C-alpha positions in Angstrom: 51.2 61.8 13.6 50.3 58.8 11.6 46.3 58.2 11.7 45.6 55.2 13.9 43.9 52.0 12.3 41.1 50.1 14.1 40.2 46.3 13.5 36.5 45.5 13.9 35.1 42.3 15.1 31.4 42.4 14.8 29.2 39.4 16.3 25.5 38.6 16.5 22.6 39.7 14.6 21.9 42.2 11.9 20.9 44.9 14.5 24.4 44.4 16.1 26.0 44.8 12.8 24.0 48.2 12.2 25.4 49.3 15.5 28.8 48.4 14.4 28.3 50.8 11.1 27.4 53.5 13.6 30.7 52.9 15.6 32.8 52.6 12.6 31.3 55.9 11.4 32.1 57.4 14.5 35.7 56.2 14.1 35.8 57.8 10.7 34.8 61.2 12.0 38.0 61.3 14.1 40.1 60.2 11.4 40.6 56.4 12.4 41.0 54.1 9.5 39.9 50.4 9.4 42.1 47.3 8.8 41.2 43.7 8.6 44.5 42.8 10.0 44.1 42.5 13.7 48.1 42.7 14.6 48.2 46.0 12.8 45.5 47.8 14.6 46.2 50.5 17.0 42.7 50.0 18.3 40.7 46.5 18.3 36.9 47.0 18.6 34.8 43.8 19.5 31.0 44.3 19.3 29.7 41.4 21.3 26.5 39.4 21.3 25.0 38.2 24.5 21.7 36.7 23.5 22.1 33.0 24.2 24.7 30.9 26.0 26.8 29.9 22.8 26.8 33.5 21.7 28.1 34.7 25.1 30.9 32.1 24.9 31.9 33.2 21.4 32.0 36.9 22.5 34.3 36.1 25.3 36.6 33.9 23.0 36.9 36.7 20.5 37.7 39.2 23.4 40.6 36.9 24.8 41.8 36.3 21.5 41.9 40.0 20.4 43.8 40.6 23.8 46.4 38.0 22.8 47.0 39.1 19.2 46.9 42.8 19.3 50.2 44.6 19.0 51.8 46.1 22.0 50.3 49.2 23.2 47.0 48.8 21.0 43.9 49.5 22.8 41.1 46.9 23.3 37.5 48.3 23.2 34.4 45.9 23.9 30.9 47.0 23.1 27.6 45.3 22.5 25.1 43.2 24.4 27.4 41.2 26.4 29.0 44.3 27.7 25.6 45.9 28.5 24.3 42.5 30.2 27.5 41.7 32.3 29.5 44.8 32.5 30.3 44.5 36.5 31.4 40.8 36.0 33.4 41.5 32.9 35.3 44.5 34.3 36.4 42.3 37.2 37.4 39.4 35.1 39.0 40.9 31.9 41.4 43.6 33.1 43.1 43.5 29.7 40.1 45.4 28.1 41.0 49.3 27.9 37.4 50.3 27.5 34.0 48.9 28.0 31.5 50.7 25.7 28.0 50.9 26.9 25.1 51.6 24.8 24.8 55.0 26.3 28.3 55.7 25.0 27.5 55.0 21.3 26.2 58.6 20.7 29.6 59.9 22.2 31.8 57.2 20.8 34.1 59.6 19.0 34.7 61.5 22.2 35.5 58.0 23.9 38.2 57.2 21.3 39.6 60.7 21.5 40.1 60.1 25.5 42.6 57.3 24.3 44.0 58.9 21.4 44.2 62.6 22.4 45.7 64.0 19.0 42.6 63.0 17.1 40.3 65.9 15.7 36.6 65.5 14.8 33.9 66.5 12.4 30.2 65.9 12.0 29.4 63.0 9.8 27.0 63.4 6.9 24.3 60.7 6.1 26.2 59.8 2.8 29.4 59.3 4.9 27.8 56.6 7.1 29.8 53.3 7.0 28.3 50.1 5.3 29.7 46.8 6.5 27.5 44.7 4.2 28.2 44.1 0.6 27.7 47.4 -1.6 24.5 46.1 -3.0 22.7 45.3 0.3 21.9 47.3 3.5 20.3 47.1 6.8 18.0 49.9 7.9 17.6 49.7 11.7 14.6 51.6 12.5 14.0 51.2 16.3 15.9 50.0 19.5 14.6 47.9 22.1 11.3 46.1 22.7 8.2 46.6 24.8 7.1 43.0 24.6 7.7 40.8 27.7 8.2 37.3 26.2 8.9 35.0 29.1 11.9 33.2 27.2 13.5 36.5 26.0 16.4 38.5 27.7 16.6 41.3 25.0 14.5 43.8 27.0 16.5 43.4 30.0 19.7 44.7 28.3 18.3 46.5 25.2 15.4 48.4 27.1 12.4 49.6 26.0 11.2 50.3 22.4 12.5 53.5 21.0 11.9 54.5 17.4 14.2 56.3 15.3 13.0 59.7 13.8 10.9 59.1 10.7 12.8 61.8 8.5 16.2 60.4 9.5 15.1 57.0 8.2 14.0 58.2 4.9 17.1 60.2 4.4 19.3 57.2 5.2 17.2 55.3 2.7 17.7 57.9 0.2 21.4 58.0 1.0 21.6 54.0 0.3 20.0 54.6 -3.0 22.5 57.1 -4.3 25.2 54.7 -3.6 23.4 52.1 -5.7 22.3 49.7 -2.9 19.7 47.4 -4.4 18.3 46.0 -1.3 17.3 47.7 1.9 16.2 45.5 4.8 14.2 47.1 7.6 15.1 45.7 10.8 14.4 46.0 14.7 13.4 43.9 17.6 9.6 44.6 16.7 9.3 46.1 13.3 5.6 46.6 13.3 5.6 48.4 16.5 7.5 51.4 14.9 6.1 54.7 15.8 3.9 53.8 18.7 6.3 55.4 21.1 6.3 58.6 19.1 2.8 59.6 18.8 0.8 56.5 19.6 0.2 55.5 16.0 1.7 52.4 14.3 3.6 54.3 11.6 5.3 51.4 9.7 2.9 51.4 6.9 3.8 55.0 6.1 7.6 54.4 6.8 7.4 51.5 4.3 5.9 53.6 1.5 8.4 56.6 2.3 11.4 54.4 2.2 10.2 52.5 -0.8 9.7 56.2 -2.6 13.3 57.3 -1.5 14.8 54.1 -3.0 12.4 53.3 -5.8 15.0 50.9 -7.6 15.8 48.9 -4.5 14.0 46.0 -2.9 12.5 46.9 0.5 12.2 44.0 2.8 10.7 43.6 6.3 12.4 41.5 8.9 10.8 40.6 12.3 7.0 41.6 12.4 4.8 40.3 15.2 1.5 38.8 14.1 -0.4 40.6 16.8 0.6 44.0 15.4 0.5 43.2 11.6 -2.2 45.6 10.6 -4.4 45.7 7.6 -2.7 49.1 6.7 0.6 47.4 6.7 -0.4 44.5 4.3 -1.9 47.2 2.1 1.5 49.3 2.0 3.2 46.1 1.0 0.7 44.9 -1.7 0.4 48.5 -3.2 4.1 49.3 -3.4 5.9 47.6 -6.3 9.5 47.6 -4.9 8.6 46.1 -1.5 9.4 42.5 -1.5 6.4 40.1 -1.1 8.2 38.5 1.8 7.9 38.9 5.5 10.1 37.4 8.5 7.1 36.9 11.2 8.3 35.1 14.4 5.3 32.9 15.4 7.2 30.8 18.0 4.2 28.1 18.8 0.8 27.0 17.6 -0.6 25.9 21.0 -2.7 28.7 22.5 -1.7 27.2 26.0 1.9 27.4 25.2 1.7 30.7 23.5 0.4 32.1 26.8 2.9 30.6 28.9 5.4 32.1 26.6 4.0 35.6 27.3 3.1 36.2 23.6 0.1 38.5 22.9 -1.8 36.3 20.4 -3.7 33.4 19.8 -3.6 30.9 17.0 -6.7 31.8 15.7 -5.4 35.5 15.1 -2.2 34.3 13.8 -4.0 32.2 11.2 -6.4 35.0 10.2 -3.3 37.2 9.6 -1.4 34.6 7.6 -4.8 34.3 5.5 -5.0 38.2 5.0 -1.4 38.3 3.8 -1.8 35.5 1.3 -5.2 36.9 0.2 -3.7 40.4 -0.7 -0.4 38.9 -2.0 -0.9 35.3 -3.2 2.8 34.9 -4.1 4.1 36.1 -0.7 7.0 34.2 0.9 6.7 33.8 4.7 9.6 33.0 7.1 9.0 32.1 10.6 10.6 30.6 13.7 9.5 28.4 16.4 10.6 27.3 19.8 10.4 23.5 20.7 10.3 22.2 24.4 9.2 25.4 26.2 8.6 24.6 29.9 5.3 22.8 30.4 4.9 22.0 26.6 2.9 18.9 26.5 2.8 16.1 23.7 -0.4 17.4 22.5 1.0 21.1 22.4 3.7 19.8 20.3 1.6 18.0 18.1 -0.4 21.0 17.6 2.8 22.8 16.5 3.6 20.0 14.1 0.2 19.9 12.6 0.1 23.8 12.2 3.7 23.8 10.5 2.5 21.1 8.2 -0.9 22.9 7.2 0.8 26.3 6.6 2.7 26.7 3.4 5.6 28.3 5.1 8.7 28.9 2.5 11.2 29.2 5.3 11.2 27.9 8.9 13.7 28.0 11.7 13.3 25.9 14.8 15.1 26.2 18.2 15.4 24.1 21.2 14.1 26.0 24.3 17.1 26.9 26.6 17.0 28.9 30.0 18.2 32.3 29.7 19.6 34.2 32.8 17.1 36.8 34.1 14.0 35.6 32.1 10.7 34.6 33.7 11.0 31.2 31.7 14.3 30.3 33.5 12.4 30.2 36.8 9.1 28.4 35.5 8.4 24.8 36.6 7.8 22.1 34.1 11.1 22.1 32.5 11.4 19.4 29.8 14.3 16.7 29.8 17.0 17.6 27.3 16.3 14.3 25.4 12.7 15.1 25.1 13.6 18.5 23.7 16.0 17.1 21.3 13.6 14.3 20.1 11.0 16.8 19.4 13.4 19.2 17.6 14.6 16.4 15.3 10.9 15.4 14.4 10.0 19.0 13.6 13.1 19.6 11.5 12.8 16.4 9.6 9.2 17.4 8.8 10.1 20.9 7.9 13.0 19.8 5.8 10.7 17.5 3.7 8.0 20.3 3.3 10.8 22.7 2.2 11.9 20.6 -0.5 8.2 20.1 -1.6 7.7 23.9 -1.4 10.5 24.8 -3.8 8.5 23.1 -6.6 6.5 26.4 -6.8 9.4 28.0 -8.4 10.1 25.4 -10.9 10.0 26.7 -14.5 9.5 30.3 -13.4 11.6 33.3 -14.6 12.8 35.3 -11.8 14.6 38.8 -11.3 17.5 37.8 -8.9 20.2 39.7 -7.1 23.5 38.4 -7.5 25.1 38.1 -4.2 28.5 36.2 -4.6 30.5 33.9 -6.9 30.6 30.4 -5.3 32.9 28.6 -7.8 34.3 29.5 -11.2 31.1 30.3 -13.2 28.7 29.5 -10.4 26.9 32.5 -8.6 24.8 32.5 -5.5 21.8 34.8 -6.3 18.6 35.4 -4.5 15.0 36.2 -5.7 12.7 38.4 -3.8 11.5 35.6 -1.5 15.1 34.8 -0.1 16.5 37.0 2.4 20.4 37.5 2.8 22.2 35.0 4.9 19.2 33.3 6.4 17.4 31.7 3.5 18.4 29.4 0.9 19.8 30.6 -2.5 19.3 30.3 -6.2 22.5 28.8 -7.8 23.2 30.0 -11.5 26.0 28.5 -13.6 26.8 31.6 -15.9 29.8 33.4 -17.4 28.2 36.7 -17.6 26.7 37.6 -14.4 28.0 40.3 -12.1 28.0 40.3 -8.2 25.9 43.1 -7.0 23.8 43.5 -10.2 20.3 42.1 -11.3 19.8 39.2 -13.5 17.1 37.1 -15.0 17.1 33.6 -14.1 14.7 30.6 -15.1 14.6 28.1 -12.5 15.3 24.5 -13.7 15.6 22.4 -10.5 17.0 22.1 -6.9 20.1 21.2 -5.3 19.5 20.4 -1.7 17.8 23.2 -0.1 18.7 25.6 -3.0 17.1 26.4 -6.2 19.2 26.0 -9.5 18.6 28.3 -12.5 20.0 29.4 -15.8 20.5 33.0 -16.9 17.9 34.1 -19.5 
C-alpha cells in the first residue's frame, strides 16, 4: 500500500500553529507524509481559528474550499478553535467534513487517523522527531494551554478551557531538541505566559523555566510572548536580566490605561501597577523592547478614558504597539454589556490612536540609528536584500531590519550597522 499524504491548512495564532505541529507529528507516527498540493492529498487537515468574526469567516471559507478541491475519496478533517466552539452547528451545516477533531482528540489523533486508514501502523515519536512548521532557524515552545483569566471581552477560556501547564521537564527537553536541530530562536508562548506552574504546585515557575530553557539552548535567543502585567514578578525580571541569551524583549498586552475601563474589562490590575512594572523592567534592562496591545472603544469607554489611553501610550516609550477596535464576541460578558459605542466613534478613536502611534514608532526607531546589532536573517526579499531581525524584533509581528548584501545567508546570524529607516523598518549594512 502506498503511504497516504496529508495537506495541512493551519490558520490563526502561533499557539494554533504549535498544535498543528503536534497533529503533524502524530501523522508522521502512522506513516502519513505531507504535501503542499491539496488536490494530491489523501487527507486534508484544516486547523481553524475561531477567535474573532473575521477569523471564523476565513476558517469556514478554507473548509469549503478544501471540500471542493480535494480529490475524489480524500478525507477532510477539521480541527481547532472553530471546531471546539461551534461543533454542533458545524456538524449540521457541513456534512462534507469526514472528521471533526476536538481538543480532547489531539492526544489520540494517530488513532483517529487509523480509523479512516485502517492499514496504517504506528510507533511512538521521540522528541527529536517532533515536526516543526516554522522556518528551521525559528521555533515556538508552547508552555501551557487555556487561561484562568476572565477578561470580559475574551472568548478564549470558553473553548480553550482553564490554564493547564505542560510538564517542566518536557518543555526543557523540547528546547534541547530544538537546540540540537540548530534552531536559533525559541519563543515561549501561551495564553498567559507568566502564570506558568501555578496549577502544578501553586508557584509561578516561569522564572525557573526561562533559566532552564536558556541553559538547554544556550546558543539560541529565548523570547517571551504574552506576559500579563499583574503577574510579571521581580523574579521573572531577574531571570530575564541575568540570562544572557534571553531577549531583552517582552510582549505584554496592557489593553487600556483608564482604571475605570480596565475594571469594566475585567482586567486584574490598575494603571499604577502597570506603570510600576514597566519602570521595574526598564530599570533592570534599560535597553528592553516592549510590545503591547490596546483595545479601543470598549463598552462604556468615555472620552476621558480614551484620552487617558492616548496620554499613557504617548508617555510610555513603547517600541511596538497594536490597537484593535472593540467588537462583540459571542458568549462573552462584554457582548451583553450596556454602553456600546457607535461604530463611527470607535473608528474615529482608533484612527486617532493609530496615527499617534505611527508617528511615535518612527521617532522611536531613532534609538537604533548608528548601532551595530546582531541580527537573525529571516528571508530574502529581493535580489541582494534580506529581511533580518535584531533581538528587539519578533517574528511576523514586528517591523524588520532590511539589509542589502551579497553575503548573508537565511537562517544565520549577521552583524549589521543601522543606517536609517524605510517606512516602519530599519535599514542597515552588513559589517
